[in-house]
N, C-alpha and C positions, 0 to 999 in steps of 0.2 A: 849046476850053475858054476861058472868059472869066475870066482871073485878074486880079482887081482889084489895081491898084498903089497905090490910095489908102491912104496910111499911116494915115489915121484909121480905116479898116476893117481893114487887114491887121495893123498894129501889130506888126511883127516887131522885137522888141527884141533886138538882138545875135544874131539868128539868120539864117542865109542863106535866101534864098527858094527854095522847091521848084521844080525844073524840071518841065516837063510830062512828060519821060521818067521822072524819078524818081517822080513822083506816080503814073503809070500802073503802074510796077513795084510800088508799094505797094498800089495798088488791085486789082491782079490782074484777076480776072474782072469785078470791079465797074467797071473802067475804061471799058468800053464804054458802060455806063449813064451815065457822067459826060461822055461825049464831047460831049453837047449843050451843056455849059457848066456850070462850077461854080467856086467860089472856094476857095482854100486859105488859111486864116488860123490864127494862134495864138489860142486861146481866152484872152481878156484881161478884166480888170476894171479899173475906174478908182477909185482912192481919192484923196480930196482931199489934196493936199500931197505925195502919193507918186508921182505919175505913173501910167503904165499898168502893171498887174501881170498876169502870165500866170495863167490860171485852171486849176484842177483840174476833174476830171469832175463832182465834187459841185457846184462853183460853176457849171459849165456848165449844169446842170439848171435853174438859175434865170435864166439869161441871156435877155434879151428881144429882142435885135436879130439873131437868127439867120434865115437864109434857106435854103430848100431847095437842095440840091446843094452847099452849102458843105462843104468838107473842113476839119475842125477838128482841131488838134493840141493835146492837153492836157499839162500838166506833171506830172500825178499823178492818183491816184484821189481820195484824201481830202485829201492835202496835196502840195504841190510836192515832187518828188523821192522820193515814197514807192514808186516803181517801177511805179505803175499808169498812167503816161502812155501815151497811145495816139493813134491817128488815127481819126477818124470821118467819116462823110458824113451830112449832115442830110437827112432824108427826111420825107415826109408820110405814108408807109405806116404802118399800125398793126399791127406785129408784137408778139407777146408779149414783154414786157420780161423780161430775165433778169439785169439788173444788170451786164452785161458786154458782150455783143455787141449788145444792143438796150437803149437808154436813153431813157426818156421825157423830153422837153424841154417847154419852155413853148410855148404857142400851137399845140398839137396836133402838134408836130414830134417826131421821134425821131432819136437819134444811133445810126447803125449802124457797128459796129466794122470798121475796115479793118486787119486784123491784120498784114499783111505776111508775113514768113517764119515767124513763130511767135507764140505767146501765152504769157502767164504768169498766175499766180494773182492778182497785184495788179490786173491789168486788170479782174478780175471782182469786186473789192471785198474780197479777203481782207485781214484786218487784222493777224493775227499778234500780237495783244495778250494771248493767253492766256485771254480771256473769250469772244470770238466763236467760234462753230463755223465755222472756216475751211473745213471740209469742204463746206459749202454752196457756197461760191464755187469751191473746187477742182473740185467735181463739175461746176459750170456751165462752167468753163474747158475741161474735157475734153469735155463735150458739144459745145461749139462747135468744139474742135480736131478732134474726130472727124468732124463734118459738113463742116468746111472742109479736112480732110486736112492739118492743120498739126501740127507738133510742139509740145509744151509745153516751154518752156525756162525753168526757174526755178533758176538756179544758186546763189542765196543766199536767205536768209530763214528765218523760223521760223514754223510754222503749227500750229494745234491742230485736230485732227479729233475731234469729240465724237459726236453722234448720227448723223452722215451715213454712209450705206452706199451700196453699189453705185456707186462712182465708176468708171465704165467707161472703159477706156483702149484706144484703137484706133490710136494714133499714137505716134511716138517721144516719149520723155520724157527730159529732161536735168535732173536735180535737183542735180547738182554737190554743193555743201556745204549744201544746204537741209536744215533739220531739221523733221521732222514728229512731232508729239506725238499719239498715239492714246489717247484715253480709253476703256479697256477696260470701264469700268462700263456703257457703252452698246453693248457687243457684242450681237449677236443670234444666234439659232440657224439662221436661214434666209437671211441676207444677208451677203455679203462686204463688206469695206471697199473693196477695189479689185478690179475684174474686168477682166482683160485678155482681150479677145475679138476675134473676127473679125467683120467686117461681112457676111461671106458666110454665108448660111443653110445648115444641113445639108440633105441630100437623101436621101429614102428611095429606095432602088434597087428598081425593079420589073423583073423579067425574064420573058421568055416561059417556058413550061413546059420547052421544049427547052434554052434557055440556063440555066435554073435547074438542070436535071439535069446539064448539062455543068459548071456551076460547082461543084455538090456533089461531082462526081467528082474535082475538083481541090483541094478543101479537105481536104488531107492533108499530112503531113510530106513535105518534099522538093520541093513545087511551087514554081516560081519565076515562072511566067507564067500569068496568068488573062486570057485574051483577052476574055472576056465583060465584064470590068471596064475595058477600054481606054478607053471614053468617060469614065471617072472619073479620068483621070490628074490628078496633082497634088491628090489627095484622100487623106485618112486614112479607110480603110474599116474598119468594125467590124461583124462578123457574130456573131450569137448565136442559140443555140437554148435558149429558156427551158424547153423540155420535157425537155431532157437536162441533169440537174443533176449537177455534179461539185464536188469540193472541200468535202465536208461537214465542218464544223468539229468536231473531237472536243472533248468537254468542254462543249459548248454545247447543252443540251437543246433539241430542236425546230429546230435550225439546218437549213436546207434547201440550204445550199451556194450555188454560183454556177451561172448558166447557162453551158453550154459556150460559150466566147467566144474570138474571135481578132481581132487588129487588125494591119493592115499598110498601108503606103503604096503607092499605085499610080503607076507612072511610064509612060513611053512604051510603047505596044503591050501594055499590061497587065502589064509587068514589075513584080513586087512587091518591096518592101523590108520585111523582117521575116519570120523563119521562121514556118511554120505548125506548131504543135505537136500539134493535135488532128485527128482524122478526123470529119467531119460526115456525118450521115445526113439532116439537114434543118436548116432555120433558121427562126426566127420574126421576126428583124429583120435587115435589111441596110441600113446607113446609111453615106453618104459625107459626110465633113466636109471641105469644100474648104480647101485650104491657101493662104494668101496667097502672093503671088509676091515678097515682100520680107520682110526681117526687121524685126520691131518690137523696139526696144531701149529698155529703161528703165535709165538710167545714173545712178548716184550717189544720194546722199541718206543722211541719218541719221534713223533712226526710233526714237523712244522710246515704249515701251508702259507703261501705268500699272500693269499687273499685277493689277488688281482685277476680273477677269472676273466677271459676276454669276451668280446662280443656284446651286442645289444639287440634284443628282440629277435634272436635267432633260435631259441629253444633251450633244451636242457643240455648240460655239460657234465662230463665225467671228471672226477678228480681223485678217486681213491680205489677202493677194493670192490670188485664184484665177486661174490661167492656163488658158484654154480655147482659146487661139489657137496654131496651129502657127507655127513659125519665130519664136519669141520668145526674147529674150535679156534677162536681168536681171543687172546687174553693178554692182560698185563701191558696194555698200550696207552700212551698219552698222545692225543691229537689236539693241536691248537695252532694259532697264528704265530708267525715269526715275531719275535720281540720287536715292538715298535711298529708293527704293521697293523692294518685294519682291513676288514672285509669291505672292499670297494666294488665288488662285482655287481653289475647290473643284470646279470643273467642267472637263471636258476640252476641249481646243481641236482643231479640225480640222488646223491647220497654218498657220503664218503665210504660207508659200508652199504653195499647193495647186495641183497640175497635173491637168488633166482633159481627156481626149479631145483630145490634142495630139501633134504630131509635130515633132521637131527643136527642142527647147527647151534653153536653157542657163542655168545659174545660176553666176555667176562673180564671184570677188573679193567674197564676201559673208560678213559675220559676223552670225549670228543666235544664238538661244539655245534650248536645250531647256527644258521646263517642269517645275516641281516636281510630284512625285506622292507619293512615299513619305516624308512628313515624320515627324519624331518625334511619336509619338502618333497613333493611327489616326483620331481624330476630325478631323484636319486633312488626311487623305489624299484624293487624287483617286481615285475608284473605278475609272476606266477609263484606258487609255493616252491620253496628251495629247501633242500633236505640234507640232513646229516646221516640219516638212516633211511634207506629205501629198499624196494624189492617187491616181488610178487611170486606166488605159487611156492610157498614155503610151508613145510609140515614139521612140527616139533622144533620150534625155535625157542631158545632160552637166553634171556638177557639177565645177567647177574652182576650186580655192583657196577652198573654203567652210569656215568654221569655226563649229561649234556644239558646245560642250563644257560639261560641268557635273560635279556630284558624283553620288554614288549616290542622292541624294534625287531627282535629276531623272530623268524618264522619257526613253526614247530619242527623239531629235529626229525620227527617221523613222517614218512609218506609212503605207505605200502598198500598192497592189494593182495587178496587171497592168501592170508596168513591163517594157518590152522594149528591148534594146540600150541598156543603161544604163551610162554611164561616170562614174567618180569619180576625179578626178586632183588630187593635191596638196591633199587636204582633211584637216581635222581635225574629225571628227564623233563624237558619243558613241554613235551607232548608225547602221547601215545596215539597213533593214528593208523587206522586201516580204512582206506576209502571204501573199498568194495569187498565185502564178504570176509570178515574175520569170523573164525569159528573156534570156540573154546579159548578164552583169554583169562589167564590167571595172574593177578598182580598182588604182591604182598610186600609189606615193609618198605614202601617206596614213597618218594615225593614226586609229584607231577606238577610242573610249573604252569606258566601263564596261558599256555595254549591247550593244556588239559588232555582229556580223553575225547577223541572224535572217531566214532566207530559206526559201522553197520555190520550185520552178520547174524550169528546165532550160536547155539550150543551153550556152554557154560560161560558166564561172565562173572567171575568171582574176584572181588577186590577186598583185600584185608589189610588192616593196620597201615593205611596209606593216607597221605596228606596231599591235597590238591590246592594250588594257588590259582584263584580265578573266580568266576561266577557260576560255572556249571561243573559239577563234579563229573558226571558222565553226560556227554553231549552226543546224541546220535545224529549222524550226518543227514541234513535235510536234502542234500543233492542226491543221495542214494536211498531216500525213503525213510530215514530215521528209524530203521527197523532193528529189532533184535528178536530172533526166533529161537528162544531158549530160556535158560534160567539165569536170573540176575541176583547176585548176592553182594551186598556191601556190609562189611563187618568192621567195626571199630575204625571208622574213617572220619576224616575231617576236611571240610572245605574252608580254606582261609580266603575270605571274600576280599577281593582286591579292588572292586568297583562298588563301594558300599552303598551308593545311592541308586544302583540298578538292581533288577531282580536277580536273585541267586537261587539256583536249583540243584538238588541232588541228582535228579534224573530229568533230562530234557529231551522229550520226544516231540519234534515239531515238523512233521512231514508236510510237503506241499500237496495240494489237491491235484494230483498228477498221476499219470499211468506209468509206473516204473517198470512194468512188465514182470513183476513178481510180487508175491504177497508182502504187505508191510503191516507192522503192528508193534506191540509193546511187550513182547516176551510171553513165555508160557507161565512163568512165576517170577515174583520179585520179592526179595526179603532185604530190608534195610534195618540193620541192628546197630544201635549205639553210634549214631551219626551226629556230628557237631558242625554247626555253622559258626565259624570263628570270626568275630568282629573285634577282637582284642586290639588290633592296630587301628581300627576305625570305629570307635564306640558311638560316634554321632551318625553313623550310616542309617539312612532311612529306607533303603530298598527292601522290597518284599523278599522273604525267604519262602520257597515253595519246595516241598519234598519231590513232587513229580508234576511235570507239565506235559499235557497231551494236546492234540489238535482239537479244533472245534467240530470236526466231522468224524463220523464213524464209518462212513463209506465214501469213496471218491465219487466225483461227478460221473465217472465212467461205470459206476456201480460195483467197484471192487471193495469188498468189506475189509476193514482192518481187524486183525486178530487181537484179542485182549487176554490178559493173564487170567488163569483160573485161581491164582493166589496172589494177593498183594498184602505184604505184612511190613509195617513200619513200626519199629519198637525202639524206644529210647532216642528220640530225635530232639536235640536241644540246641540252644543258642548260647554262646558265651561272648562276653564283651559288651553286650547291650541287653536291654530288657525286652525289646520287641521280639516276639516269637515267630512261629512259622505258620504257613498255610499248607494244607495237606495236598489237595489236588482238585481239579475241576473236570467234570465229565458232562459237557453240555448236551451231548447227543448219544444216549446209550442204545438207541433202537437198532442200529445197523451193524454193530460189532459182531464178530464171529469168535465166541469163546471156545469153540471146538468141543463143546460139551452141552448136553441137553439141559434146559431149564424151562421155566415157564411161570405163568400166573393164572390163577382162576379165583373164583369167589371164596375158595376155602383157604388157599395158602399160596406163598411164593415158593416155587421149586428152584432153589438157588443153584447157579452153576459157577459162581465166583465168590471166593471168601476174601473180604477185605478186613484186615485187622490193624487198627491203629492204637498203639498202647504207649503210655508215658511219653506223649508228644507235648512239647512246650509250645502250645498254639498261640498265635498272635491274638492280642485283644484288638480286633479290627477297628478301623475308624468308625465313629458313630455315624449311622446312616438309617434310612427308612427300613422297616422290618423286612420288606420284600425285595429290597435292593440286592442285586447280584454283583455289584461292583467290587465289593471286598468280602470275600467269603473264605472261611477255613476249609469248607468242603462243599462241593456242588455236584448233585446228580440231577441234571436238568431234563426238560421235556414236558410237553403238554400231556395232561391226563387222558386226552382223547387221541393222542398219537399212537399209531400201531407199531408193534415190534415186527421186525422182519420175519423172524421165525423163532423156534425154541432154542437156537444157538446164540441169540442176541444176549445182551448183558442183563442178567437177573441176579444181582449181588446180595450176599449176606454181608452186612457192614457192622463191625464192632468198633466202637470208640471208647477206649478205657483210659481214664486219667489223662485226658487231653486238654485240661485247662479250659480256657475260654473257647467257646464254639459259636460261630455264626454260620449256620449250615442250612442248605436248601436241598430238598429232595423233590420239589415241584410235583409233577404228575407222573414221575417215573415209578418203576416197580423195584421194590427192595424190601428186605427184612433187616431192620435196623435195631441195634442195641447200643445205648450209651450208658456208661458206668463211670461214676466218679468225675463227671465233667461239670463245668459251669456253662449252661446253655443261654447265650445272649439272645439268640433268635433262631427260629426254625420255621421254615415254610414248607408245608407238605400239600400244597394245592397250587395248580397252574393249569387252567383250562380243564379242570377235573381233579379229583382227589388223587393223592399218591396211592399207588397200587401196592399195598403191602401193610406192614405194621411197624410201630415204633415202640420200644421199651426204654424207659428211663430208669436207671438203677442207681440209687444213692447220688443223684445229681442235684445241683443247685440251679434252680430255675430263676433267672433274673434277666429281663430284657434291658438292653441299653441301646436306645434308638433315638432318632430325631422324630419330632412330632409331625405326623402326616395324617392324623385323624383316622387311622386305620388300626386294626387289631395288631398286637405285638407278636402274637404267635398264630400260625395257621396250621392247626392239627386236625386233619380229617382223613387219615389213611383208611382205606377200605377194610382192613383187617384189624383196625383198632389201635389204641394207645394205652400203654400201661405205665403207671408211676409206682415204683417200688422204693420206699424209704427215701423219698425226695424231699427237699426243702424249697418252699416257695418264698421268694424275696420280692420286695416292692420294686416295680419297674423304675428305671432311670430314663427320664425323658428330657432331652436337651440338656443333659448334664445334671439334672436335679432328680432326687428320689421323689417319686409320685405314687405313694401307696393308695391314694384316692383313685388312681386309674387302674387298679389291679384287675378290674373286670374286663379290661381290654386284652388280658391274656387269652381271652376267648373261652377257655375251659373252666375258669374259676370266677365266682362272684360270691364272696363270703356271706353266709347266712341266706343265700338264695340259690346258687347253682354250682354244680360240679359235674364236669363231663369226664368220660373215659374211666378206666379201671384204676383204682388207687389202693395201695396197701401201705399204711403207716406214712402217709404224706403229712408233712409238718408245715406250719406257717412260721416264718422266721421271727426272731425276737423283734426286729424292726416293725413287722406287721402287727404283732401283738401290742407293742407299745403305741402304735398309731391308733388302733382301735380303742385301746384303753383311754387314750387322751381324748378321743372323739366321743367317749361315753358309749361305745358300742361293744356289747358283749358278743364274743364268738360263741354262738349257741351250742349246747351239747349235741344237738342233732347234727350240726354241721361238722363238729369234731368227729362224730361217729362216721360221717361220710368220708372224711379224710382218712380215718383209720382203715375203713374197708368199704369200697364202693366198686360195683361191677358196672361195666359199660351198658349192660342191659337194665340196670336200675334206672329209676327216674333221675334226670339230671338236676331236678329241683329239690331243694331242701324242704321237707315237710315237717312242721313242728309237731312235737309230741305232747305239748302242754301249753295251756293258755286259756284265754276267755272264750266264750262262745263265738264272739266276733273274730277271734284269731284262728278259728278252725281252718286247717289247710284245705285248699281246693283239691278235689280228688285227682286232678291231673298231676299234681305235684308228687303224688305217691302212686301214680298210674292206676288209680281207682282200685287199689289192692284190697280185696275183701279180707276183713279181719284187722285192718289198720287201726291201731289203738291211739286214742287221744284223751288226755286228762283235761276235762272241762272244769276250769277253776270256778266258773260261775255256778255250775251244777254241783261242784265238789265231788265229782265221780268220774270214773273211766267210761268212755264211750267208744264205740267201734263203728267202722264203716262196713256196711253189709253188702256193698256193691251198688246200691242205689241211694242210700241215705245213711246219716249218722244214727246209730242205735245203741241201745244198751248192750253190754256184752251178753246178757241172757234176758229172756222175756219175763215181765213181772205180772203178778196176778192181784186181783182185788175182789172185794165183795160188798154187797149192799144188803143190810139187814132191815127187814120190814116185819111189823107185827100188828095184830088187831083182832077184833071179833065182830061177828055179824049175827043177827037174829031176825025174828019176824018183822021187826020194825025197820030193818035196813031198807033204804030206798031201792027201787027196782034197778037202778043203774049200778048197784053194788057199792061197797064201802072202800074208801082209800085206806090202804094199810099205812101205818105210821112208820116214820123213821125215828122219831123221838117226840115226846110230848112238847107241844109248842113249836115244833119245827115249822118254818114258814111255808115250805112247799111239800114237805114229806117226800122229796125226791133225792136221789143220789146224783151228784155231778161227776161225770166221767172226764177226768183231766186229760186223758190221752185216748187216742183211737184204740179200738180193740173189738173184741167179740165176747158175747156171753157164752160161757162154756157149760153152765148148768143152772137149773132153778131148783132149789132144795126146799121141800115143803116139810113142816113138822106140825102135826095135829096134836093139840093138847088132849090129855086124858079126859074122857067124858064128852068130848065134842063130837058133833055130827061130822061124818067124813064126806058128806055130799057137798062139795064146794068146787067152784072153778075160779081160775085166776086169769087176769089180763095184765100184760106188761105194756106200759105206756112210755112213749119217748117224745120228749118235748111237747107234752100236753096232748099227744094224739096216740090212739091205739096203735100198738106196734105188733105185739105177738099176743093173740088172744086164745081163750078156750083151753087153758091148761088145767085139766081136771085133777083134783086131788086123788090120790090113790093110797091104799093101805088102811090100816086100822088106827083108831085113836091111840095116841101115845107113840106112834111110829114116825120115822123120818124117811122120806123118799125123794129121789130126783125125778122131776117131772120132765118128760121128753118134749122137745120142741116139735111143733108140726113140721112135716117134711118140707113144706114150701117156705118155711120161715127163714129169714136171713138174720142171724143174731149179731151182725156187725154193727158197730156204732162208731161215732166220730168223737174227736175231742170236744169237750164242752157240751155233749149231749146230756139231757136230764132224764133219768129213768125213775118211773114210779110203778106201783103195783095196786091193782084193785081186786077185790074178792066178791064173788056172787054166791048167795045161798038161796036156792029155790025153795027149800022146805022151811017149815016153821021152826025147826030145831036150831039151836044155837051152835055157831062155829067159833072156835078159838084156836089160833095157831100163828106160825111165823113162816115167812118166805125169805130165803137168802139167794140173792142173785150173785153167782160167781162169774168173774170176768178175767179174761187174759188180755193184757194190754199189748199193743204193738210195741216192738223194740225201737221203732223209728222215733227220732227226736225232732 
């Protein structure tokens, strides 16, 4: 290279000479073209009396003494030091002039820019005077940077973009503290201001019939490798079937929904990133969008918008960035209105940042603004949603430390569709919205403003350490089916209720009864831990707090069943700022849900397929109402006991309520396995058109009705599999605001000293009840205390006394006619027992009657009456109870004749006759009864004995009648 050292040509004033090495570094690829020889000079001019002056690019265009291959260094574009100084090589080639990279000179020459490591906007003639449309020069700078693969570095300056659109960015940009003013009066409906794009074109994927069939077989949930797409690694692939329409939008007449569509990134050997949510039968398009192999970063800058978007009722307008390049990072930007300006647009905007068909994009350390929509006076309203962030078909987007907040006049900053693997970290946004098909959303350490979360989709929905201002923490979009087909987790979150007299909800699922053309429902599992409803700013708020709201139907009128979670777990849900607590949820129709798991009910058990666990919930003390009212309930599982379940995949829940405070709950005639622990149960209804199908267990609960008088029972407990009370305390009912222990029997299951239903272990009566009975002079009997201590549902529900007078003996029905039931009869002074048919002594008693006498030849022919005692009036024994004779014992005195016979008389009539004496004198023998004789007698029968002596000899002896009395009393 011939570098002239003639100072009259070079005229380097106070500047070091460029070395050949440095010049080649500056020239880059152009250096080879200069190797044949060129000169490097400062562009100068000569002014009389002032010596040589260095020239700007504008002055260079009039210079006459330039030669081809000279390398010229300018001091500025318009004026020295204006930032537009650059180096150029003089050429004779005639390229299109762009005012920056190619400059027309005198004598048919051109100056071609040697940009070095970067370019800036001043090099292309941007003025920054507020009059010039600097967008023209900015766009030229980026065209050149894109072609030369150079970054744009513009760390300072102030520029005005007016009519210019489609400023395409394909290289890194450093804006630093540069200020850009965008005149929104020149916004258009079809062109972005900035377009961040890839230089790589999209590719339509064409497969053989066999490969297509194989691909379709893999386009389904759970697939992680699609080998047929391995040639398209490092691409974002979007597959769509326009003939299979889903997501029909409710409330929009004629809406045809979306093509069934999926997007995922392809890595080595066809490994895909991004869950597949749908199953495909066919597709109409399969397109690969190549991802660049480096990140493009747009860093810094302050952007002022004029706020005066044009038009009215024409549609959506562009005003900022569209990002259609994968691996793009935008960071450290501030976006707002011009000082003193207001948003006066009557038209909606697409989104200052709009992301489209891109993978792995980040928005970080950015402040932007939502747009006004609902202004005072409807004539100034924007008719459609207007957005600060928009986009669709984006995979792996991260928003970190992004702020976009406003008042209730502003519309939600978000308006997106088809966002997958979306992360929001440490942001403050007035809304996070995905209209159609969000998949995997992770939000942490953020604040979400008045327009909240409005979502549909599936996958993971994990929100952590996040605060929301409004009345719904998570609201699932009704127009797209209010669906989430995945796992929902809310951890350490807070809802600051802004409309305190309206209902507030942690989860709001309210779909329309409509055919959305895809399954809708409430997730696969839901966990809400440590959630706070915050009324600190509105302590007088009267609105209801509800943890989860669902629709009144479980299947649409078209017969499409809603899916229901297999797990719902709410733990640590509280209210701060007011005393009124929360209601959990209402499920009025469990029969048609699809839990996607087998369950069922029979006469033995409930085979549960859903576990609901509610623990440490600050439940609302509901307004006082009739016991069966469903107007205000903490929990409702509705349905008639006679209503059929669709099949074994319908809802058969296991429900646990632990430390939930006051509970007014209904299970009606539904099927469930319920356990309540540590709760105060104000009312419970387990009957509606038939009994609840299942069981209920109360563990360490306080049972106290608080109702209005409607002359009905306060509790209705009749589940088919029984009720168990463990360590529970029964309190007097409160009726119309007054404690009424006298109405305790209307609890249905308890009537002190009379009745106790269901199974009990260590059930207690409260002190208030004991005090009431003591004051009324009523003792709670030990027998009833025993029932409270331990009572089985198969035991008699009636209390049976164990002690009392003969008149107080319990009816057998009260102890289920249990054979062996003991009762102490105070009138008898002895224990008696029920033998199955009558009260009896615990063991049979015996007795005897002793008779004596003698007969001789002078005895009348009819025989002699044996004596009971001398002077006895009847010489008979009175039998006080019924029984039977068991023996007749004869003793013949020594020396007596043994030939004698005996007759036993009853009530003055011969009963058993012809008992012949046997044995010898001086002996005792039992005389057998004749075979036909019936030795039974009745109570109050009188028995006597007569003896006959046919011979003349004398008889002298005794007869003892032995009797066994019946144990019946």
